[in-house]
N, C-alpha and C positions, 0 to 999 in steps of 0.2 A: 522492619527493613526493605530498601527497594533495592533489584538487583536488576541493573541496568547491560543489559544483552546487546554487544558489537560484534557480530562479525564483522570479519576482517581478512579482505583479497586484497594484492597490489593496488597498496592504497596508500603508498609513501609520500605521497605530495599531500594530500590533508590530512592524514591520521591525526599528527603532533595537533593540528588546530581543533580538532574532534576533542579529541582528550583532553586538552587544555578547557575545554569551554564546559566540559563535565566535572572534571576537578574544582572548578571557578564556581559552587556552585554557596547558595547563601542557606543550604542545606547543610548541618554538620557530617561530615567526611564518615564518621562511623554512622550515618544511618543508611549508608549507601555503599555497596559495591559495583564495582565496573569488571563484568566480566568479558574480557578478551579472547576470539576465538578465531583461532589464525587459521582460517583455510586453504591453505598449500599456498602460501602467498611466493610469488616468485620474485619480490622486488625487496626492500629494503623492509619491508611493513615488522617482519617476525622479529630484527634487529629492534625496530622503535619499541613493540610491543616490550620487549626484554627488560628497556633501559627504563620504563614507564613502571612495570611490575616490580622491579627494584627498588625504585625510589620512593614509591608508594605503595604502601599497606592496605586499603582500600580497592587493590585493582587483581583483578585473579586473571593471571593470564593461561590458556589452553593453545596446544601448538597440534594441531591435526591435520588429516590429508586432507584433499579437494574432496567434497562431495558436493558443493551449491551451497546456496543461501538458506533454502531451506530445512537442509538436515542439520545445520551449523547453527542455524535459532533454536530447531527444536533440542539441541545440544544443551544450547544453553538456559533453555528452562528447567530441563533435568538437572542441569550444576547449580542454581538459584541457588540459595540460601535466605532470598527475602521472601516476604510476606506479600510483597506487590513485586511486579514484572513490567519494568520500559523496555524497550527498542530503540536503537538508535543505529542510521548506517553510518559507516565508517569514516564518509567524505562532507558529513553533515555538522553544523554546530546548534547550540542550543542557549537559550538567554540564561543568564544568572541564578535567574528565580525560578527556573523551570523545574526540577524537581520539587521546591518546595511548594510551589503551586496547586502542583497535582496532586501530589500526599495532602493537604491539605483539604484540597476540594473532596479528595475518595473517605478520608478520615470524617467530615464533618455530613457529607451524604451518606457513609457506609456501603457506597454503589460498589459492585463489582468489578467496574470500571470506570473511569472517567476518560471520554474524548475531549480533545483540545481543537485550536487550529494551527495554524503557521503560516509562515513567509516564508514567499520563495523569493530565491533572491541571489546576485551574484557574488564572487569572492572581493570580486574589485567594490562591494557594500551597496551595489543598485538591487533596490527593492524592485522584482518584477510586478508582483504582484501579493497581496496579505486575507487568506482567508480564517474569518471567523465565523464559529457557530451559535445559532441561535439554538433555544431547550422548543424544537419542533422536532414531531416523528420522522421528517425526512434529513433531519442532523446528521443522524447514525450511520448513512447511507452516502454523507459526501466526502470524506476521509476514510478512503480504505486501505490506508498504508499502516501497517502496527506502530511507525511511531505517532507522535503527538497524542498519545495514549498510556494510562496507565492500567494493567491487568492485575486483577486478585489473584494469584498464580496458583492457588486452591484448586479453584474453578476451572484452571487450564486444566488441571491435572487428574481432578474427582469426573469431568470431564471426555478426556483422552481428546484436548484441544489440540491439535499441531499443525504446523505448515504443510501443507500438500506437494509434496514433491514434485513437479511434474513441467515446470519451464514455464506457462505462464498460468495469472491468477494466482498464484500464493499467496499474496495478501489478502487478495476478495474471500476467497473459500475459507480462510482462517478466521475475518473479523466475521464471515457472516454463520459459520458455524457455532463463534462465540455467543454473536446475537439470535441464536436458535435456542440457547443452553439456557439462560437471562438474560432478564428484560431490564435488570436493574443497571442502567447506566445513567449514570450522572454525566451531561454535556456544561462545558463552560465556555463563556465568550474569547478564555487566554490563548495568545497565537505564541509562541515562547521558543516552539519548534521551527530551526530553520534550515526547510529543504533546500540546498544548494545544488545552482545549475552548473553542472560542470558536461560538456561534451564529451567528454571518455566515459560518462557513467551507465550504469548497464541501463539505464530507464530512457537516458538518452540514444541508446544505440542499438537497444535488441529491437527482435519484430518488424524487422524492416523487411515484410514481403510473408504472404500469409504461406508456411511450412506445414505441410500433409504429417509430418512427423509432430504435429503440436497443435492437438484437434480441440477447440474450444469450449464441442460439445462433450467432451472428457469432464472438461470443467464445470460446466454447466450441470450436468447428472451427480456432480460431488456436490456442490450445492443444494440440489435437489431433495438429495439423499438425507443431506440434516434438515433442509427445510421443505417435505413434502406437500405442504399446502400454504404456498407462499401470499403473504397480504397484498395488498395493492402496490405498498410500496417497494416492495422486494420485486415485485412481478415487471414495475418499471426499472427498477435499477438492471434487473437482468436484460428488456428490452435496451437500455441505454449503452450497457456495457458491451454487448454486442454489436450494435452501433461503432462506437467507439474502438472496439477490436477490429472491426472492418476496415472502419475508416485510417485505421493508424496500422493497422499491418499490410494493408492492400495497397499502400499508397505506391510499393515495388513491385508487385504483382502483377500480371495482366488483365484485360478487361474480362477473360474468360476465365483468369481465376476467379477473380473480384466476384463475380456474375454465380459462379458453378460454390462456391462458399457463402454466399448469401441464400443462396436458395438452400441448402443444405442444413443452416441455423435455423429457417425459417421452417421447415419441416419438421425440424427437433421440435421445435418449442410449439409448434402446434399441436405435436403427437404428446404432449408433456403438459397443453391447457393452459400454455403461459400467453396471454395477451395483455395487451396495454390497456388500462385501465383509466389510467391517469393520462389527461394531457400533459403536455410538457408546458403549455402554460397555464398551468393550472395553480392556484394560492395557495395549494398543499405543500407544491413544492420551495417551500421557501429558505433562499440559500442556494437555491440552484443558481450555477453562472448562467449569463444571458448565450451566451456562448454555447454551454450544453444542450440550453433549451432551443435554438436556434437548428444545432446539430440534428435532433432527433426530429423535430418539426421540417425541415427540409426535407432528410432522409425519406419521412415515411411516406412525404407528399409524392415526390420521384416515384416511389416504390408503386405506391397507388394508383400513380398516373403511367405507371410500365412506362418511365423515362430512363431508370437507372443504368439502361446500356448504352444510354448516349452520355449520361455524365460520369461511367466506368470509363469509359473512350477516352474521355477529355482526362480525367483524374488521373488515371492508371499512367497512361501514357505520358503526359508532365511529367510524372514523376520519377517515370521507371526512363526520362532524359537526364536524369540530376543526377543516377548513380554515378 
């Protein structure tokens, strides 16, 4: 059986669409359960969950106080009855054969997890881009969200793999902890998860500024705690993630904040002996987006040539005007 864990928070607008896509699966309904965990919603999400739970026997509804998505997902893992666990965000959709494809793959490979791709699209049906994975060493680092994957639940329980409740990078810490405990990962080219573009979602609205209360070094310490001797791919991922975080969260910061944050992360990485041993142009990074390669390459060159202050004065100032 598969346990599909769906954390729910103020999702009344698209929750029904999400649940309908999960219920309309080619996999038999008695082969999977849907665990709805209402994390203290203040809109009509509770009523929607209750209505679906009454109508469908394979839906389990849990109403709880607001604790955040990490603790909610962790509770879902504990509540799950399935041999396998899948995560779906409450405003996303899946193809009708989504669960069957992942279940078939993990059954054939006997892997501890199956990683697949996804489609980024709008609710009007416009496809923004499609991410398909190939069977390479880098592929398992491309999609760090917990969705578009199927995990063997016993591996999570035996190794006490949980979501890191911090505020940034919970998905990253979870998956890297999982990858540290097992190398038995099956990569499939299928892309049946629909990551919906929603202007109001957490991923599109949070982290607009460098908050001293959310120090990325805490996240990196957690990652290195589970991966004390990172290989070339993980080292590159850490380096790339730090650049992404600085560019994404630093858009609304000041030039001084941007440069100070960059300096302290570089010091941390140097102290941890983390260096980028793979070029962003390397063929070893098969499947890496061109935009990601360019971001790492250009940022590295600017830093090496001591041009980051000039970049920050333009980049941060420009984005602050949009606030």
